[in-house]
N, C-alpha and C positions, 0 to 999 in steps of 0.2 A: 270763581265759585259763585253759584247763584243763591246759596243758602248755607245754614250751619248744619253740618252732617255729624251724626253721632255713631261712633264705631267702637269695635272691641279690639283690644290688643291681642291679636292672634285669634285662633278659632274659639268660639264660645266654649266655656267649661263643659256645658251639657252636651257638646258634640261627642265627648268621651272617646276620642280617637277614631270616630267613624269617617273622618276625611273631609275634604273641602266641599264636596257636593252637599253633604248633610249640613256642614257649617253654614253655607250660604242659605240653605233652606231655613235654618233656625233664625238667621239674621232677618230673613224676609218675614217669617212668622212673628217675630218680635217687633217688626216695623223699624228695624235699625238700618243704618245707611251704608255699611261696609265694614272693612277690616284693616287693621295694621298687620302687615306680614312681619313676623318676628324672625329676622335673620341674626338673632343674638349670639348664636353659637357657630356662625359661619353662613356665608351667602350660598346656600344650597337649596335647590328645589328640582325634583325630577322633571324632565321634559313633559311627560304626560300631565303632571300637576300644573306646570307652567301654562300649558294649553287650556286646561280646565279652569284655572283661576282667571285667566284673561277672558275666556268666553263667559263664565258665570257672572263676573263683575260687569261685563258689558251688557249681557242680556237682562240682568236684573237691575241695571242702572245703579250700581253700587260703587262707592269710592274706595280706592286702595291707597294706603301709604305703607312705608316700610321702615323698620328699625334696624340699623346696622349692628354689627357685632359688638359685644361688650368689651372685647379686648382691643380697644382703640386708645392710643395715647400719643397724641401729636407732640407731646413734650417729653417723650422718653429720653433717657440719657444715652440710649443706644440708637444710633442712626438707622440700623436695619429695622428696628421696631417702629420708627417713624415712617419709614418707607412702606412697611407692611400695613401700618394704620391707614396711610393714604390710599393704598390699594384696596383695602376693605371698604372704604367710603366710596371709591370709584366703582367697585364691583357691586355694591348695594345700589348705587344710582343706575348702573346699567341694567341690572336685573329688574329693578322696580320699573324703569321706563319701558322695558320690553313687555312688561305685564300690563302696561297702561296706567301705572300708579301716578299719583299727583305730587308726591312729596316724600323725601326720606329724612330721617333724623338719626342722631347718634350722640353719645357722650364723647366730647372732643379730647379731653386731656385731664391730667392731674397736675397740680402745681409742683409736686416733688420738692417742696420746701424752697422753691425759687421765688424771686421777685415777680409780682404780678405783671408788671410792664414787660419784663423780659419774656415771660411765658406768652403774653399776648403776641409779641413780635414773631415768635416761633410759629404760633398757630396761624397767624396772618400769612406767613411765608408758605406754609403747607396749603392753606386754602387757595392761595394764588395758583399754586401748581395743580391742585385738584380741579378748580374751575376752568383752568386753561385746557387741561386734558379733556374735560367733558365738552367744552365748546368745540374743540378740534374734532371730536367724534360725534358732534351734533346730538349730544344727550341733553334733552330739554326737560329738566325736572328740578323742582325746588330742593336745595340742599340746606339742611337745617341743623346746626348745633343746638343741643337741648340745654335748657336751664337745669342745673344739677342740684342734688339734694344734700350735699355735704360741703363744708367750707374747704375741704382738701381738694375738691374737684374744681377744675376750671369751668366757668359757666354761670356767672351771675347775670342779672339783667343788663348791667352796663356793658359787659364784655360781649354779650350776644347781640345787643343793639349796634354796638360799634362795628362789629364784624359784618353785620347785615348791611350797614351803610356803605361798606367798602366794596362789596362784591354784588353784582347784579343778580347772580343766580342764588345768592344766600339770603335766607330769611330766618327769623327765630322759630324754634319750637319751644313754646312756653309750657313747661310742666309746672302747673300752679301748686301741686302738692309738694314738689321739690322746693319751690320758693318758700313755701310755708315751713317746711322742715329745716331748710338751710338756715333760716333766720330764727329758728327755735320759737315759732309761733306767730311771727308777723305775716303779712300778706294773707289776711283772712277776713278783711272787711270790704264792704262795697267800695269805699274810697280808695283803698289800696289796690284793689283789682282795677278800678277805673284809671288809676295813675299809670298802670302798666299799659293799658290800651291807648291812653292819651299819648304816652311817650312814644310808643311804636308808631302811631298814626302821625304824630308831629315830626319825629326824627327820621323815620324811614320813609313814610308816605302812606297815604290812604290805602294804596294797593296792598300793603302788608296786613291791613285789617280785613281786606276782602279776599285774602288768600292765606288764612290763618291755619296754624297747626298747633293744637294744644293737647296736653296729657292731663288727666285728672284721675285721682283715686283718693280713698281715705288713706291717711298715713300716720304712722307712729314715729315719733322723733324725740330727740333729747338735745343736750347741749352741743353734741357733735353733729347734729343733723338727722338725716333720714335713718330709720331703723328698718321698718317694713311697711308694705302696703296693707291697708285694712279696707273693709267695706265702708262706704261713705257714712252710713248711719251708725257705725261703731267708732267713728272718729270725730274729731272736732272741726273737720274741714267744712267751711261755711259755703257749701256748694250752691245754696239758694241765692245768696248775694252775688256769687260768681256768675250764675246764669242770668241774673238781673243785669249785670254789667255787660255780658255778651250781648244781651238784647238791646240795652241802651245805646251801645256803640255800633249796633247793626253789623256785628262781626260775622263774616262768612268764611267757610273753610271746613275744617275737621276737628272734632273733639274726640280724642281716643281715650276710652276708659281703661285704666290699668288696675282696677280693683281685683281682689282675689276671685270674685265671681263677676267678671267684667260685664257680662251681658245683663245681669241684674241691675248693676249700677248705671250702665249705659241707658237702659230703659228709664230708670229713675230720673236721670239728668234730662233726657229728651222730653219725658212727660212733663216735668216741672217747667222746662224752658218753653214748651208749647202752651202751657197754661198761663203764661205771663201776658 
């Protein structure tokens, strides 16, 4: 990636169901850089829309990423659910790559009351199988487990970094709002953001900062973590210091805004970032 791109999580809210053509027009009007395709309820897109999205993103020079289905749990107690979860990740990767997307992300698992080390080993085994399948089929796209917003969900910084060091095709998707919510208010200062970038750069490699994938939104949280997304200005999310850290570390890649009116906050983030 040659710069930091600011995108929306799905079609802008103001598209109001008008479809992808209008959605890309709005992104262009707002000077945003692309869109995360939300396959959260299943990896489905009609062939005409696939053709349209691929063409529009290419002609408008916009970046695409994709979010896999919500019902993924690589630590399910039922083997068939683990198999289904692996398939959903592979299907997301295949669909996204066919559309010319750069990266996919997903929530990998729940701890289900199990020992963290034991859960890690199960996820590592599944990731080995997923990346092997993608390599065999020559699917070249970044596959990214996301940092999650509740302590019951697998996906703290340690786990995501460790998995990314193990597999060539795997890199983190850092959801900074999730980190903030998961820790009930930490990860909200320049120094804390900088430590995340330092760690990723030092432990995984500089290429991980040059091919970044982040999620940002305002967020409401409590002792158990994430409650719901908010607009940035209605939350305590310190997005200004976060943008300063992105700038200081010369991070390149994609920042996906997941606020309730994501295009509004994506513009806010991009405008502030470019003012630095």
